[in-house]
C-alpha positions as CSV (number, residue, x, y, z in Angstrom):
1,M,166.8,113.7,108.3
2,K,164.3,111.1,108.5
3,D,164.6,107.5,106.8
4,A,161.7,106.6,104.5
5,D,161.3,102.8,103.1
6,V,159.7,104.6,99.9
7,V,159.5,107.6,98.4
8,L,157.0,108.4,95.4
9,S,157.8,111.5,93.7
10,G,156.7,113.8,91.1
11,A,153.6,112.5,90.3
12,H,150.2,113.9,90.1
13,V,149.0,112.4,93.7
14,L,145.1,112.4,94.2
15,L,144.6,112.2,98.0
16,L,140.8,111.7,97.6
17,D,140.1,113.1,100.8
18,D,137.4,115.6,102.0
19,K,138.2,118.4,99.4
20,D,139.2,116.6,96.2
21,T,143.0,117.2,96.7
22,I,145.1,117.0,93.8
23,L,148.8,117.8,93.6
24,E,149.8,118.4,90.7
25,R,153.6,117.7,91.3
26,G,153.5,115.7,94.6
27,A,155.4,113.2,96.6
28,V,154.4,110.8,99.3
29,A,156.6,109.3,102.0
30,V,156.5,105.7,103.2
31,V,157.6,104.4,106.4
32,G,157.0,100.8,107.4
33,D,153.3,100.1,106.5
34,S,152.1,103.7,106.6
35,I,152.3,107.1,104.7
36,A,154.5,109.2,106.8
37,A,154.3,112.4,104.5
38,V,152.9,113.9,101.6
39,G,153.6,117.1,100.0
40,T,156.1,118.5,97.0
41,P,159.1,116.7,95.9
42,E,161.0,119.2,97.6
43,E,159.2,119.5,100.7
44,I,159.8,115.5,100.9
45,D,163.2,115.7,100.1
46,R,164.2,117.8,102.8
47,E,162.9,115.9,105.5
48,Y,163.4,112.0,104.3
49,T,166.0,110.1,103.0
50,A,164.6,107.4,100.8
51,R,165.7,103.5,100.9
52,K,164.0,103.2,97.5
53,R,162.9,106.0,95.0
54,I,160.2,105.7,92.8
55,D,159.8,108.0,89.6
56,G,156.6,109.5,89.5
57,V,156.8,111.7,86.5
58,N,154.5,111.3,83.9
59,C,152.2,109.5,86.4
60,L,148.9,109.2,88.6
61,L,149.5,108.3,92.1
62,L,146.4,107.1,93.6
63,P,144.8,105.4,96.6
64,G,144.7,101.4,95.8
65,L,141.4,100.8,94.2
66,V,138.9,98.9,96.5
67,N,136.9,95.9,95.1
68,S,133.5,95.5,97.3
69,H,132.2,92.7,96.0
70,T,133.7,89.6,94.4
71,H,133.9,85.6,94.7
72,A,137.6,85.8,94.2
73,A,137.9,81.9,93.6
74,M,135.4,81.8,90.8
75,T,138.6,82.8,88.5
76,C,138.4,78.8,88.0
77,F,134.6,79.3,86.5
78,R,135.4,82.2,84.4
79,G,133.1,82.1,81.3
80,I,131.8,78.5,82.3
81,A,127.9,79.6,81.7
82,D,127.4,83.1,79.9
83,D,124.1,84.8,78.5
84,L,121.6,83.5,81.1
85,D,119.2,84.7,83.6
86,L,120.3,85.0,87.3
87,M,118.3,82.4,88.7
88,D,118.9,79.7,85.8
89,W,122.5,80.9,86.3
90,L,123.1,79.9,89.8
91,S,120.1,77.1,90.1
92,N,121.3,75.3,87.0
93,Y,125.1,76.2,86.3
94,I,126.8,77.4,89.1
95,F,125.4,75.5,92.2
96,P,125.9,72.3,90.4
97,A,129.5,73.3,89.5
98,E,130.2,74.2,92.6
99,A,128.9,71.0,94.3
100,R,130.8,69.1,91.9
101,N,134.6,70.7,91.8
102,V,134.6,73.4,95.1
103,D,137.5,72.2,97.1
104,P,140.5,73.8,99.3
105,E,142.6,73.5,96.1
106,L,140.2,75.4,94.1
107,A,139.4,77.6,96.5
108,Y,143.3,78.8,97.1
109,W,144.5,78.9,93.7
110,G,141.3,80.3,92.0
111,S,141.8,83.1,95.1
112,L,145.6,83.4,94.2
113,L,145.0,84.1,90.4
114,A,142.2,86.7,91.5
115,C,144.9,88.4,94.1
116,A,147.2,88.5,91.0
117,E,144.8,90.2,88.3
118,M,143.5,92.5,91.0
119,I,147.0,93.5,92.0
120,L,147.6,93.8,88.0
121,S,144.7,96.3,87.5
122,G,145.8,98.4,90.6
123,T,143.2,97.1,93.3
124,T,144.8,96.8,96.7
125,T,141.6,95.5,98.8
126,F,138.8,93.1,98.0
127,C,135.6,91.9,99.5
128,D,134.9,88.5,99.0
129,M,132.1,85.6,99.7
130,Y,132.6,82.2,98.6
131,I,133.4,78.8,99.9
132,F,136.4,77.9,101.7
133,E,137.2,81.3,102.8
134,N,140.1,80.1,105.1
135,E,141.9,79.4,101.8
136,T,141.1,82.6,100.3
137,A,142.6,84.3,103.4
138,R,145.7,82.3,103.0
139,A,146.0,83.2,99.4
140,A,145.2,86.6,100.3
141,H,147.7,87.0,103.1
142,E,150.8,85.3,100.8
143,A,149.9,87.9,98.0
144,G,150.2,90.4,100.7
145,M,146.7,91.9,99.9
146,R,144.1,93.3,101.9
147,C,140.8,91.9,102.4
148,L,137.4,91.6,103.9
149,L,136.2,87.9,103.9
150,G,133.5,85.4,105.1
151,E,132.1,82.3,104.6
152,V,129.1,82.0,102.5
153,L,125.8,80.8,104.6
154,F,123.2,78.8,102.8
155,D,120.2,76.6,104.5
156,F,121.3,74.0,102.2
157,P,125.1,72.3,102.3
158,S,127.8,73.4,100.4
159,P,131.3,71.7,99.5
160,N,132.6,73.0,102.8
161,V,129.7,72.9,105.7
162,K,126.5,70.6,105.8
163,T,124.5,72.8,108.0
164,P,123.9,76.6,108.9
165,G,125.5,75.5,112.3
166,E,128.7,74.4,110.8
167,G,128.7,77.4,108.7
168,L,128.3,79.6,111.3
169,R,131.1,78.0,113.6
170,Y,133.5,78.1,110.7
171,T,132.7,81.8,110.1
172,E,133.5,82.3,114.1
173,M,137.1,80.2,113.3
174,L,137.8,82.9,110.4
175,I,137.1,85.8,112.9
176,Q,139.2,84.3,115.4
177,K,142.0,83.1,113.4
178,W,142.7,86.3,111.1
179,A,142.0,88.5,114.4
180,D,145.4,89.9,114.4
181,D,146.5,89.7,110.9
182,P,147.5,93.3,109.4
183,L,145.7,92.4,106.1
184,V,142.7,89.9,106.6
185,N,139.4,91.1,108.2
186,V,136.1,89.0,108.1
187,V,132.5,89.9,107.5
188,V,129.7,87.6,108.3
189,E,127.8,86.9,105.0
190,P,124.5,85.1,104.7
191,H,124.5,84.5,101.0
192,A,120.7,86.1,100.2
193,L,117.4,86.3,101.8
194,Y,115.6,83.7,99.5
195,T,118.4,81.3,100.4
196,C,118.8,81.7,104.3
197,S,116.0,81.0,106.9
198,P,115.0,83.6,109.1
199,T,116.6,81.6,111.7
200,L,120.1,81.8,109.8
201,L,120.0,85.1,109.3
202,K,119.3,86.0,112.9
203,D,122.1,83.8,113.9
204,A,124.4,85.2,111.5
205,K,123.7,89.0,113.1
206,A,124.1,87.6,116.5
207,L,127.7,86.1,115.5
208,A,128.6,89.6,114.0
209,D,127.4,91.6,116.7
210,A,129.0,89.4,119.6
211,Y,132.5,90.1,117.4
212,G,131.9,93.5,116.4
213,V,132.4,92.6,112.8
214,P,130.2,93.9,109.6
215,V,127.3,91.6,108.0
216,A,126.7,91.6,104.2
217,T,124.4,89.8,101.9
218,H,123.3,89.7,98.3
219,Y,119.9,91.6,98.1
220,L,117.2,92.6,95.7
221,E,119.5,91.4,92.8
222,N,116.8,90.6,90.3
223,M,113.4,91.4,89.2
224,T,111.7,88.3,90.5
225,E,113.8,88.5,94.1
226,P,110.9,91.2,95.8
227,G,108.1,88.6,95.2
228,I,110.0,85.8,96.0
229,V,111.1,87.5,99.5
230,Q,107.7,88.9,99.9
231,E,106.2,85.4,99.5
232,K,108.8,83.5,101.9
233,L,108.6,86.0,104.7
234,G,105.3,87.7,104.1
235,R,106.7,91.3,104.1
236,R,109.3,93.6,102.0
237,A,112.6,92.3,102.4
238,S,113.6,95.8,103.9
239,A,110.5,95.8,106.5
240,F,111.8,92.3,107.6
241,L,115.7,93.0,108.1
242,Q,114.7,96.1,110.1
243,E,112.5,94.0,112.2
244,I,115.3,91.1,112.9
245,G,117.8,94.3,113.8
246,Y,119.8,94.1,110.6
247,L,119.7,97.9,109.9
248,D,122.6,99.4,110.9
249,E,126.2,101.2,109.9
250,R,127.9,97.4,110.0
251,F,125.2,96.1,107.3
252,F,125.8,96.4,103.6
253,V,124.4,94.8,100.7
254,F,125.4,93.5,97.2
255,H,123.4,94.9,93.8
256,G,120.4,96.5,95.5
257,V,119.1,96.6,92.1
258,Y,115.4,96.7,92.6
259,M,115.6,98.8,96.1
260,D,112.8,101.4,96.0
261,D,112.0,104.6,97.6
262,E,111.2,103.1,100.8
263,D,114.3,101.0,100.8
264,I,116.6,103.9,100.4
265,R,114.9,105.9,102.6
266,L,115.5,102.9,105.8
267,F,118.9,102.4,104.5
268,A,119.6,105.9,104.5
269,D,117.9,106.5,107.9
270,H,120.3,103.8,109.6
271,G,123.5,104.1,107.9
272,C,123.2,100.7,105.9
273,K,125.6,100.8,102.8
274,V,125.6,99.4,99.4
275,V,127.9,97.8,96.9
276,H,127.1,98.4,93.1
277,N,128.0,95.8,90.3
278,P,127.2,97.0,87.0
279,E,128.8,94.7,85.2
280,S,127.3,91.5,86.7
281,N,123.9,93.3,86.5
282,M,124.3,94.0,83.0
283,K,125.6,90.8,81.7
284,L,122.8,88.9,84.0
285,A,120.2,91.2,82.7
286,S,119.4,91.9,86.2
287,G,118.5,95.7,85.7
288,V,119.9,99.1,86.8
289,A,120.3,100.0,90.1
290,P,118.9,103.1,91.3
291,V,122.5,104.7,92.1
292,S,121.9,108.3,92.1
293,R,118.8,107.9,94.0
294,M,120.7,106.2,96.8
295,L,123.4,108.7,96.8
296,E,121.1,111.7,96.7
297,A,119.6,110.0,100.0
298,G,123.1,109.8,101.5
299,I,123.7,106.2,101.2
300,K,127.7,105.3,101.0
301,V,127.9,103.3,97.9
302,G,130.7,101.2,96.9
303,L,132.0,99.4,93.4
304,G,132.3,96.1,92.8
305,T,133.4,93.6,89.9
306,D,131.2,90.6,91.2
307,G,132.8,87.4,90.5
308,C,134.8,86.4,87.2
309,A,131.4,83.8,86.3
310,S,129.4,86.9,86.0
311,N,131.5,89.5,84.9
312,N,134.3,88.3,83.6
313,N,137.2,90.1,84.9
314,L,138.2,91.7,87.9
315,D,139.5,95.2,86.3
316,M,137.9,97.8,88.6
317,F,138.8,100.5,86.1
318,Q,136.6,99.1,83.6
319,E,134.2,98.7,86.1
320,M,134.5,102.6,87.2
321,D,133.9,103.4,83.4
322,T,130.8,101.2,83.0
323,A,129.5,102.6,86.3
324,A,129.2,106.1,84.9
325,K,128.0,105.6,81.8
326,L,125.3,102.9,82.1
327,E,124.0,105.3,84.9
328,K,124.3,108.2,82.5
329,S,122.5,106.3,80.0
330,A,119.6,104.7,82.0
331,R,118.5,108.3,83.4
332,L,118.8,109.9,80.1
333,D,121.4,112.4,82.1
334,P,125.0,113.1,81.4
335,T,125.6,114.9,84.7
336,V,124.7,112.2,86.8
337,M,127.4,109.5,88.4
338,S,130.4,111.8,87.3
339,A,133.7,110.8,87.2
340,R,134.9,112.3,90.7
341,T,131.7,110.4,92.0
342,V,132.6,107.0,90.8
343,L,136.3,107.1,91.4
344,R,135.4,107.8,94.8
345,M,133.1,104.9,94.8
346,A,136.0,102.7,94.0
347,T,138.3,104.1,96.7
348,C,137.5,106.4,99.7
349,N,133.8,105.2,99.6
350,G,134.3,102.1,99.0
351,A,136.4,101.7,102.1
352,K,133.6,103.2,104.0
353,V,131.5,100.5,103.0
354,L,133.7,98.0,104.3
355,G,134.5,99.4,107.3
356,L,138.2,99.9,106.3
357,D,138.2,103.9,105.9
358,H,140.2,104.5,108.8
359,L,143.2,102.3,107.5
360,V,142.8,102.7,103.1
361,G,141.0,104.8,100.6
362,S,142.8,108.0,100.7
363,I,146.5,109.2,100.9
364,R,147.1,111.1,104.1
365,P,149.8,111.0,106.9
366,G,149.0,107.8,109.3
367,M,146.7,105.7,106.5
368,K,148.1,102.7,105.5
369,A,150.2,102.7,102.5
370,D,148.0,101.3,99.6
371,L,148.7,102.9,96.4
372,A,148.5,102.4,92.8
373,L,150.8,104.2,90.4
374,V,149.5,104.7,86.7
375,K,151.7,105.5,83.7
376,L,150.4,108.1,81.3
377,D,153.0,107.6,78.5
378,K,150.7,106.0,76.3
379,P,148.8,107.1,73.4
380,H,145.4,106.8,74.8
381,L,146.3,108.8,77.9
382,T,147.8,111.6,75.8
383,P,146.9,114.5,76.5
384,M,145.2,114.8,80.1
385,Y,143.2,117.4,80.8
386,S,141.4,116.0,84.0
387,E,142.8,113.4,86.4
388,Y,139.4,112.1,87.2
389,S,138.3,111.5,83.9
390,H,141.5,109.8,82.8
391,L,141.1,107.3,85.4
392,V,137.5,106.5,85.0
393,Y,136.8,106.8,81.0
394,A,140.6,106.3,79.4
395,V,142.8,104.2,82.1
396,N,142.8,100.2,81.5
397,G,143.5,98.0,84.4
398,S,147.2,97.2,82.4
399,D,148.0,100.9,82.7
400,V,149.1,100.4,86.5
401,D,152.6,100.2,86.6
402,T,153.5,99.5,90.2
403,V,151.4,98.4,93.8
404,L,152.0,99.3,97.3
405,I,149.8,97.5,99.9
406,N,150.3,97.9,103.7
407,G,154.0,99.9,102.6
408,R,155.3,96.7,100.8
409,L,156.0,96.7,97.1
410,V,153.7,94.0,95.3
411,M,154.3,95.1,91.9
412,E,156.8,97.1,90.2
413,N,157.2,98.0,86.5
414,R,154.5,95.7,86.0
415,K,156.3,92.7,87.4
416,L,154.3,90.7,90.3
417,L,156.8,90.7,93.2
418,T,154.6,88.4,95.9
419,I,152.9,85.9,93.7
420,D,154.5,83.5,90.8
421,V,151.7,84.3,88.4
422,N,152.5,81.6,85.8
423,E,152.5,78.8,88.5
424,A,148.9,80.2,89.5
425,M,147.6,80.3,85.9
426,E,149.1,76.6,85.4
427,R,147.3,75.3,88.7
428,V,144.0,76.9,87.4
429,L,144.4,75.6,84.2
430,R,144.6,72.0,85.6
431,I,141.6,72.6,87.5
432,A,139.7,73.9,84.9
433,E,140.3,70.5,83.3
434,R,138.2,68.9,86.1
435,V,135.6,71.2,86.1
436,K,135.2,70.7,82.2
437,R,135.0,66.8,82.8
438,S,132.1,67.4,85.4
439,M,130.1,69.6,83.7
440,A,130.0,66.8,81.0
441,K,128.6,64.0,83.0
C-alpha cells in the first residue's frame, strides 16, 4: 500500500480531459502537491492508505476554476463607479481613484480579500494585472493560491512607478523574485494599445522574450477603441501587433470585443489566445465579443471576471452562466456556447490561455492537485441529469464546499484555512473609508 496525503472518494468526477471523461463514482488520490491516481473508490482504496479522507458522495469534483483576467486589489473599489461608459469610467473615476488611493497596503489587503472570495467560489488560479503587484503576489502566496500576474504598464505615471522604464524594471524584478515559487508566475502586461506607446510595447515584448514569459494586454474592448488605435498608430491594431512581433503563442488578450474576421484569422494563424469577460463587457455596455467565431477559428478562449469595479464579483460560476446565455441571446442560437464549452473555458482552456495547462485545468495523474468539490444536497441542485449543465446553469459559488490548491487544503466545509477572512474584510473596510474621503474632495 502507498500513502496518500488526501483521498477524495465517491464524487462525480469531471476529468476535463480530451475525451470529456466523467466518473460517476470516482476517487482521486493526492500525494504531495500532485494528483497521484484517479479511479473508482475501490481501485484507489486497494492502492492507497489515506492520511485524510474526504467524502465526495453526492458531490461534484472538478479541476479548480481558472479566472483568466482580473484586477484582484480592486475589491477595494467594488461599486465605486457603476453604470458608466468604459472610457468615462476609466478616465474620470477609476484612474483618479487609483492615483489618490492605491498603495502597498491597498494592493495587499484588496488582493487577499479577492483570494478569499475566489477560493470560496472554487477558483484556484487567477491572472492579475494591477499596481504594486508584488503585494498581490505576496497575498496569493500566503493564501496558497496559484496566479499569473504582472504590473500594469502605462506611458504615464502610476501610483507605483513614474516612468515606463521603471515599470519594466519592476516587472523584471517580479520575474526574478518569484522565478522559483510553486504558485506565483509572472506575465508582462502593457495596459492597452491606447495607453502605451509603440516603444513601450516593443520594450515589453523584448522583456517577455528575454525571460520566456507571456505577454497580455487589454484589446479592442470598446466600440471607440479601434478608431483610437487606428488614429494613434496609423494602422489596424492586429496589423500593428503583427508588425512588432507580438503575435505568437505566448500572447493573449483580454476582451477582444471588436475583433473582426481579419483579427480572428491573424490570432488563429499565430496561436494567440483571448480571455472573454462577458459580465464586465455587459455592465460597461462595451458589446458582445465574437466568441463563437473565435472558437470556430480554433482560437483558445479562456474566461475571466475582470475586476470588482466592473463586474462586481469574482464568482466564476456566475461568469460561466452569463457567458453561455449571452452568446445564445446575441447570436439567436441556443446551440452555441454549450455548457461543456463554457466549463472548458473556465478550466482546461483557461489554463492553456495562461500557459499553465501542464500544471492545472484537468484531473489526471501528474497534474497539480488543484481541485474543487461542489456539494449537491441543495434544492436548486436536485435532481441532476447532466454534470455540465448543473455546473454552468445551476451551481453558485457558494455551493463549493472544499478546495485544494497544490495539494493543500485551503478550504474545507466552507471554512477558509489559509486566510483570516474577518481581518481581510476589516482592513478593506478601513481602506474604503479612506477611498470615500478622497472621492469627496
